[in-house]
N, CA, C and O atoms as a MOPAC input file, in Angstrom:
PM7 MOZYME 1SCF
protein

 N    -80.21600 1   -41.51200 1    18.15000 1
 C    -78.80100 1   -41.29600 1    18.31500 1
 C    -78.23100 1   -42.41000 1    19.20400 1
 O    -78.62800 1   -42.55500 1    20.36000 1
 N    -77.32200 1   -43.17300 1    18.66700 1
 C    -76.72700 1   -44.29100 1    19.39900 1
 C    -75.63000 1   -43.79700 1    20.33800 1
 O    -74.79900 1   -42.97300 1    19.95900 1
 N    -75.63800 1   -44.30100 1    21.54100 1
 C    -74.58000 1   -43.98100 1    22.49700 1
 C    -73.45300 1   -44.99400 1    22.32100 1
 O    -73.68500 1   -46.20300 1    22.30600 1
 N    -72.24800 1   -44.48900 1    22.19000 1
 C    -71.07200 1   -45.35300 1    22.05600 1
 C    -70.29800 1   -45.26200 1    23.35700 1
 O    -69.88800 1   -44.18000 1    23.77800 1
 N    -70.10300 1   -46.41100 1    23.98900 1
 C    -69.40200 1   -46.44900 1    25.27100 1
 C    -67.89400 1   -46.31100 1    25.12400 1
 O    -67.24700 1   -45.65700 1    25.94300 1
 N    -67.32200 1   -46.92900 1    24.07600 1
 C    -65.86600 1   -47.00600 1    23.97600 1
 C    -65.40100 1   -46.86200 1    22.54100 1
 O    -65.87300 1   -47.57300 1    21.65400 1
 N    -64.47100 1   -45.93700 1    22.31000 1
 C    -63.80900 1   -45.80200 1    21.01900 1
 C    -62.44000 1   -46.46100 1    21.15400 1
 O    -61.68600 1   -46.16700 1    22.08200 1
 N    -62.12900 1   -47.35600 1    20.21600 1
 C    -60.87100 1   -48.10900 1    20.23400 1
 C    -60.03100 1   -47.71400 1    19.02100 1
 O    -60.52100 1   -47.70700 1    17.89200 1
 N    -58.76200 1   -47.38400 1    19.26500 1
 C    -57.80200 1   -47.15800 1    18.17900 1
 C    -56.67400 1   -48.15900 1    18.39200 1
 O    -55.92100 1   -48.07200 1    19.36200 1
 N    -56.57100 1   -49.10400 1    17.47300 1
 C    -55.54800 1   -50.15800 1    17.56900 1
 C    -55.22800 1   -50.63200 1    16.16500 1
 O    -56.11900 1   -51.06700 1    15.43400 1
 N    -53.95200 1   -50.55100 1    15.78000 1
 C    -53.57000 1   -50.93700 1    14.42700 1
 C    -53.29500 1   -52.43200 1    14.27900 1
 O    -53.18600 1   -52.92400 1    13.15500 1
 N    -53.18300 1   -53.14800 1    15.36300 1
 C    -52.99800 1   -54.60300 1    15.30500 1
 C    -54.38000 1   -55.26700 1    15.33200 1
 O    -55.08300 1   -55.20500 1    16.34000 1
 N    -54.75500 1   -55.88900 1    14.24200 1
 C    -56.11000 1   -56.41000 1    14.08100 1
 C    -56.51200 1   -57.37900 1    15.19800 1
 O    -57.61600 1   -57.27600 1    15.73200 1
 N    -55.63800 1   -58.30900 1    15.55400 1
 C    -55.96800 1   -59.28500 1    16.60000 1
 C    -56.22800 1   -58.60600 1    17.94700 1
 O    -57.14800 1   -58.98400 1    18.67200 1
 N    -55.41500 1   -57.60600 1    18.27100 1
 C    -55.61900 1   -56.88600 1    19.52700 1
 C    -56.91300 1   -56.08000 1    19.49400 1
 O    -57.64100 1   -56.01700 1    20.48500 1
 N    -57.19300 1   -55.46300 1    18.34700 1
 C    -58.43100 1   -54.70900 1    18.20300 1
 C    -59.64000 1   -55.62000 1    18.43300 1
 O    -60.57600 1   -55.24600 1    19.14000 1
 N    -59.62000 1   -56.79500 1    17.84500 1
 C    -60.72300 1   -57.75100 1    18.03300 1
 C    -60.84300 1   -58.19100 1    19.49100 1
 O    -61.95000 1   -58.34200 1    20.00600 1
 N    -59.71500 1   -58.39500 1    20.14900 1
 C    -59.74200 1   -58.80100 1    21.56200 1
 C    -60.37700 1   -57.70900 1    22.42300 1
 O    -61.18300 1   -58.00600 1    23.30500 1
 N    -60.02000 1   -56.45000 1    22.17100 1
 C    -60.62000 1   -55.33200 1    22.91700 1
 C    -62.12300 1   -55.25000 1    22.65900 1
 O    -62.91000 1   -55.02900 1    23.58000 1
 N    -62.50900 1   -55.43100 1    21.39900 1
 C    -63.93200 1   -55.38200 1    21.04600 1
 C    -64.71400 1   -56.48900 1    21.75000 1
 O    -65.77500 1   -56.24400 1    22.32600 1
 N    -64.18300 1   -57.70100 1    21.69700 1
 C    -64.88200 1   -58.84300 1    22.34000 1
 C    -64.99000 1   -58.64100 1    23.84200 1
 O    -66.05500 1   -58.86200 1    24.41800 1
 N    -63.91200 1   -58.22600 1    24.48000 1
 C    -63.93400 1   -58.00800 1    25.93300 1
 C    -64.94400 1   -56.92300 1    26.30000 1
 O    -65.65100 1   -57.04300 1    27.30000 1
 N    -65.01000 1   -55.88500 1    25.50800 1
 C    -65.95400 1   -54.79400 1    25.77300 1
 C    -67.39000 1   -55.26600 1    25.60500 1
 O    -68.24900 1   -54.97600 1    26.43800 1
 N    -67.64400 1   -55.98900 1    24.53300 1
 C    -69.00800 1   -56.47000 1    24.27100 1
 C    -69.47000 1   -57.45900 1    25.32900 1
 O    -70.65000 1   -57.48000 1    25.67900 1
 N    -68.55600 1   -58.28300 1    25.84600 1
 C    -68.92100 1   -59.20600 1    26.93400 1
 C    -69.36700 1   -58.43900 1    28.16900 1
 O    -70.14800 1   -58.94800 1    28.97300 1
 N    -68.88300 1   -57.23900 1    28.31700 1
 C    -69.25100 1   -56.39700 1    29.45800 1
 C    -70.41900 1   -55.46300 1    29.13700 1
 O    -70.76700 1   -54.58600 1    29.92800 1
 N    -71.01500 1   -55.66800 1    27.96000 1
 C    -72.19300 1   -54.89700 1    27.58300 1
 C    -71.90800 1   -53.50900 1    27.04400 1
 O    -72.80200 1   -52.66300 1    27.01200 1
 N    -70.67200 1   -53.25800 1    26.61900 1
 C    -70.30900 1   -51.94800 1    26.09700 1
 C    -70.43800 1   -51.91700 1    24.58200 1
 O    -70.05500 1   -52.86700 1    23.90000 1
 N    -70.97300 1   -50.83100 1    24.06300 1
 C    -70.97900 1   -50.64000 1    22.61500 1
 C    -69.64800 1   -50.00000 1    22.22900 1
 O    -69.13300 1   -49.14300 1    22.94800 1
 N    -69.10000 1   -50.41600 1    21.09900 1
 C    -67.78600 1   -49.93000 1    20.69000 1
 C    -67.80300 1   -49.45300 1    19.24400 1
 O    -68.66800 1   -49.82200 1    18.45000 1
 N    -66.82600 1   -48.63000 1    18.93600 1
 C    -66.49600 1   -48.28800 1    17.55500 1
 C    -64.97600 1   -48.35100 1    17.48200 1
 O    -64.28700 1   -47.86000 1    18.37600 1
 N    -64.45100 1   -48.95500 1    16.41400 1
 C    -63.00700 1   -49.20900 1    16.33600 1
 C    -62.40600 1   -48.63400 1    15.06500 1
 O    -63.04700 1   -48.57100 1    14.01500 1
 N    -61.16500 1   -48.22200 1    15.19500 1
 C    -60.40400 1   -47.70300 1    14.06700 1
 C    -58.99300 1   -48.27100 1    14.12900 1
 O    -58.45700 1   -48.49700 1    15.21400 1
 N    -58.39300 1   -48.49900 1    12.96600 1
 C    -57.01900 1   -49.00000 1    12.92700 1
 C    -56.01700 1   -47.86400 1    12.82100 1
 O    -54.81000 1   -48.09800 1    12.75900 1
 N    -56.51200 1   -46.63800 1    12.79900 1
 C    -55.65200 1   -45.46600 1    12.65900 1
 C    -56.19100 1   -44.32900 1    13.51800 1
 O    -57.39900 1   -44.10900 1    13.59800 1
 N    -55.28500 1   -43.62300 1    14.14800 1
 C    -55.69000 1   -42.46100 1    14.93000 1
 C    -56.26400 1   -41.36100 1    14.06200 1
 O    -57.15100 1   -40.62300 1    14.49200 1
 N    -55.75900 1   -41.24800 1    12.83300 1
 C    -56.28200 1   -40.23100 1    11.92400 1
 C    -57.73200 1   -40.52500 1    11.54000 1
 O    -58.55100 1   -39.61200 1    11.44400 1
 N    -58.04400 1   -41.81000 1    11.32200 1
 C    -59.43500 1   -42.19600 1    11.02700 1
 C    -60.33800 1   -41.87000 1    12.21000 1
 O    -61.44300 1   -41.35700 1    12.03300 1
 N    -59.86600 1   -42.16900 1    13.40900 1
 C    -60.66100 1   -41.89400 1    14.61100 1
 C    -60.88400 1   -40.39500 1    14.77100 1
 O    -61.98800 1   -39.96600 1    15.10500 1
 N    -59.86000 1   -39.60500 1    14.53800 1
 C    -59.97100 1   -38.15700 1    14.66200 1
 C    -60.96400 1   -37.60300 1    13.63600 1
 O    -61.76000 1   -36.71800 1    13.95100 1
 N    -60.91200 1   -38.12100 1    12.42500 1
 C    -61.85600 1   -37.69700 1    11.39300 1
 C    -63.29800 1   -38.01600 1    11.83300 1
 O    -64.19300 1   -37.18500 1    11.68600 1
 N    -63.50800 1   -39.20400 1    12.36300 1
 C    -64.83100 1   -39.58200 1    12.86500 1
 C    -65.28100 1   -38.63000 1    13.97700 1
 O    -66.41100 1   -38.14300 1    13.95600 1
 N    -64.41500 1   -38.36900 1    14.93000 1
 C    -64.76900 1   -37.51200 1    16.06400 1
 C    -65.13500 1   -36.10800 1    15.61300 1
 O    -66.06000 1   -35.50400 1    16.15500 1
 N    -64.42700 1   -35.59100 1    14.63800 1
 C    -64.71000 1   -34.23600 1    14.15200 1
 C    -66.06400 1   -34.14200 1    13.45900 1
 O    -66.70300 1   -33.09000 1    13.48600 1
 N    -66.50100 1   -35.22600 1    12.84500 1
 C    -67.78600 1   -35.23300 1    12.14200 1
 C    -68.94000 1   -35.54500 1    13.09200 1
 O    -70.03800 1   -35.01300 1    12.92800 1
 N    -68.70400 1   -36.38800 1    14.06700 1
 C    -69.77800 1   -36.88200 1    14.94300 1
 C    -69.70500 1   -36.27700 1    16.33700 1
 O    -69.75200 1   -37.01200 1    17.32300 1
 N    -69.59300 1   -34.98500 1    16.44200 1
 C    -69.42300 1   -34.34700 1    17.74900 1
 C    -70.64200 1   -34.47800 1    18.64600 1
 O    -70.53200 1   -34.31000 1    19.86100 1
 N    -71.80000 1   -34.77400 1    18.07400 1
 C    -72.99800 1   -34.91100 1    18.91000 1
 C    -73.11500 1   -36.29200 1    19.54700 1
 O    -73.97100 1   -36.50000 1    20.40600 1
 N    -72.27300 1   -37.23400 1    19.14200 1
 C    -72.31100 1   -38.58800 1    19.71300 1
 C    -70.92400 1   -39.04800 1    20.13500 1
 O    -70.49700 1   -40.14300 1    19.76800 1
 N    -70.22400 1   -38.23500 1    20.89300 1
 C    -68.88200 1   -38.60900 1    21.32900 1
 C    -68.93700 1   -39.79000 1    22.28900 1
 O    -69.79600 1   -39.83400 1    23.16900 1
 N    -68.02300 1   -40.74900 1    22.12800 1
 C    -67.97900 1   -41.89200 1    23.03600 1
 C    -67.71700 1   -41.47400 1    24.48300 1
 O    -67.20900 1   -40.38600 1    24.75300 1
 N    -68.07100 1   -42.35200 1    25.38400 1
 C    -67.89100 1   -42.11300 1    26.81100 1
 C    -66.43700 1   -42.31000 1    27.23100 1
 O    -65.93500 1   -41.57500 1    28.08200 1
 N    -65.74900 1   -43.30400 1    26.63600 1
 C    -64.37100 1   -43.63400 1    27.01000 1
 C    -63.55900 1   -43.94800 1    25.74600 1
 O    -64.11000 1   -44.21400 1    24.67800 1
 N    -62.23000 1   -43.90800 1    25.90900 1
 C    -61.32700 1   -44.06600 1    24.77300 1
 C    -60.17100 1   -44.99400 1    25.14200 1
 O    -59.59500 1   -44.89300 1    26.22500 1
 N    -59.84500 1   -45.90000 1    24.21900 1
 C    -58.68400 1   -46.77100 1    24.34600 1
 C    -57.85800 1   -46.52700 1    23.08600 1
 O    -58.20600 1   -47.01200 1    22.00900 1
 N    -56.77100 1   -45.78100 1    23.21800 1
 C    -56.01400 1   -45.33000 1    22.04500 1
 C    -54.59400 1   -45.86400 1    22.09600 1
 O    -53.83600 1   -45.56800 1    23.01900 1
 N    -54.24400 1   -46.65800 1    21.08900 1
 C    -52.87100 1   -47.12700 1    20.92100 1
 C    -52.00700 1   -45.90100 1    20.64500 1
 O    -52.31400 1   -45.11400 1    19.74900 1
 N    -50.94600 1   -45.73700 1    21.39500 1
 C    -50.11400 1   -44.55000 1    21.27200 1
 C    -49.14300 1   -44.62000 1    20.09100 1
 O    -48.52900 1   -43.61100 1    19.74600 1
 N    -48.99300 1   -45.78200 1    19.47100 1
 C    -48.04700 1   -45.92000 1    18.36700 1
 C    -48.70500 1   -46.63300 1    17.19900 1
 O    -48.46000 1   -47.81700 1    16.96500 1
 N    -49.54500 1   -45.90500 1    16.46600 1
 C    -50.12900 1   -46.46900 1    15.25600 1
 C    -49.49600 1   -45.78700 1    14.05500 1
 O    -49.32700 1   -44.56700 1    14.04800 1
 N    -49.15500 1   -46.54700 1    13.06500 1
 C    -48.59900 1   -45.98500 1    11.84300 1
 C    -47.16800 1   -45.51800 1    12.00000 1
 O    -46.56300 1   -45.64100 1    13.06500 1
 N    -46.64200 1   -44.97900 1    10.91100 1
 C    -45.24400 1   -44.56500 1    10.90000 1
 C    -45.05600 1   -43.10300 1    10.53700 1
 O    -44.00000 1   -42.53300 1    10.81000 1
 N    -46.05800 1   -42.48600 1     9.92700 1
 C    -45.90300 1   -41.09100 1     9.52800 1
 C    -45.94200 1   -40.18000 1    10.75800 1
 O    -46.49500 1   -40.54800 1    11.79400 1
 N    -45.35600 1   -39.00200 1    10.63400 1
 C    -45.37600 1   -38.04500 1    11.75100 1
 C    -46.80800 1   -37.68300 1    12.12900 1
 O    -47.14200 1   -37.56200 1    13.30800 1
 N    -47.64500 1   -37.51400 1    11.11100 1
 C    -49.04700 1   -37.16000 1    11.35200 1
 C    -49.76000 1   -38.26300 1    12.14100 1
 O    -50.52400 1   -37.98200 1    13.06400 1
 N    -49.50200 1   -39.50600 1    11.76900 1
 C    -50.14600 1   -40.62900 1    12.47100 1
 C    -49.60100 1   -40.77500 1    13.88800 1
 O    -50.35600 1   -41.05600 1    14.81900 1
 N    -48.29100 1   -40.58500 1    14.05400 1
 C    -47.70300 1   -40.68500 1    15.39600 1
 C    -48.21400 1   -39.58500 1    16.32500 1
 O    -48.25000 1   -39.76800 1    17.54200 1
 N    -48.60600 1   -38.44900 1    15.76000 1
 C    -49.12900 1   -37.34400 1    16.56400 1
 C    -50.62400 1   -37.48000 1    16.83000 1
 O    -51.17300 1   -36.72400 1    17.63100 1
 N    -51.28400 1   -38.41600 1    16.18300 1
 C    -52.74900 1   -38.49400 1    16.26800 1
 C    -53.29100 1   -38.75400 1    17.67800 1
 O    -54.34100 1   -38.20000 1    18.00400 1
 N    -52.64800 1   -39.55800 1    18.53800 1
 C    -53.20300 1   -39.71000 1    19.89000 1
 C    -53.27500 1   -38.38200 1    20.64300 1
 O    -54.25800 1   -38.11100 1    21.33300 1
 N    -52.24400 1   -37.56100 1    20.51400 1
 C    -52.25800 1   -36.24900 1    21.15300 1
 C    -53.32700 1   -35.35300 1    20.52400 1
 O    -53.99500 1   -34.59300 1    21.22500 1
 N    -53.48500 1   -35.44300 1    19.21100 1
 C    -54.50000 1   -34.63900 1    18.52800 1
 C    -55.91100 1   -35.06500 1    18.95000 1
 O    -56.80000 1   -34.22200 1    19.07000 1
 N    -56.11900 1   -36.34900 1    19.17300 1
 C    -57.41400 1   -36.82500 1    19.67900 1
 C    -57.67600 1   -36.21300 1    21.04900 1
 O    -58.77100 1   -35.71200 1    21.30800 1
 N    -56.68000 1   -36.25200 1    21.92500 1
 C    -56.82300 1   -35.67500 1    23.25600 1
 C    -57.13800 1   -34.17800 1    23.16900 1
 O    -58.05100 1   -33.69700 1    23.84100 1
 N    -56.38800 1   -33.44400 1    22.34600 1
 C    -56.61400 1   -32.00400 1    22.20400 1
 C    -58.02300 1   -31.72000 1    21.70000 1
 O    -58.69200 1   -30.81000 1    22.18900 1
 N    -58.46400 1   -32.49500 1    20.73000 1
 C    -59.80800 1   -32.29300 1    20.18400 1
 C    -60.86000 1   -32.52400 1    21.26700 1
 O    -61.77400 1   -31.71700 1    21.43100 1
 N    -60.72900 1   -33.61500 1    21.99700 1
 C    -61.71600 1   -33.93100 1    23.04500 1
 C    -61.73200 1   -32.86600 1    24.12700 1
 O    -62.79200 1   -32.52000 1    24.64700 1
 N    -60.57100 1   -32.35100 1    24.46300 1
 C    -60.50100 1   -31.29400 1    25.46700 1
 C    -61.19000 1   -30.02800 1    24.96300 1
 O    -61.80900 1   -29.30800 1    25.74600 1
 N    -61.09000 1   -29.75600 1    23.68500 1
 C    -61.69200 1   -28.54600 1    23.12900 1
 C    -63.21500 1   -28.61000 1    23.03300 1
 O    -63.87400 1   -27.57000 1    23.03600 1
 N    -63.78200 1   -29.81200 1    22.94800 1
 C    -65.24100 1   -29.92200 1    22.82100 1
 C    -65.91000 1   -30.19000 1    24.15600 1
 O    -67.13700 1   -30.12700 1    24.24100 1
 N    -65.16300 1   -30.48000 1    25.18200 1
 C    -65.75800 1   -30.73800 1    26.50600 1
 C    -65.60400 1   -29.57100 1    27.42300 1
 O    -66.04800 1   -29.62400 1    28.57000 1

């Protein structure tokens, strides 16, 4: 079971890559998503390997569901911890 130090949600590709590179330079393992909904789906399936920390863009996408996803990620994490 791989330990993931940081989950990144960022819809801007260049910024996502910058976060990944900075994290890896510091020895952190990362997993990245361009959508909060994708990240939430991953978290719901992989509850036995939840990341240690989270960097979540608060404004990804345009749909109401996508705009609500950062709060839904927080609610989910609170419910499993």
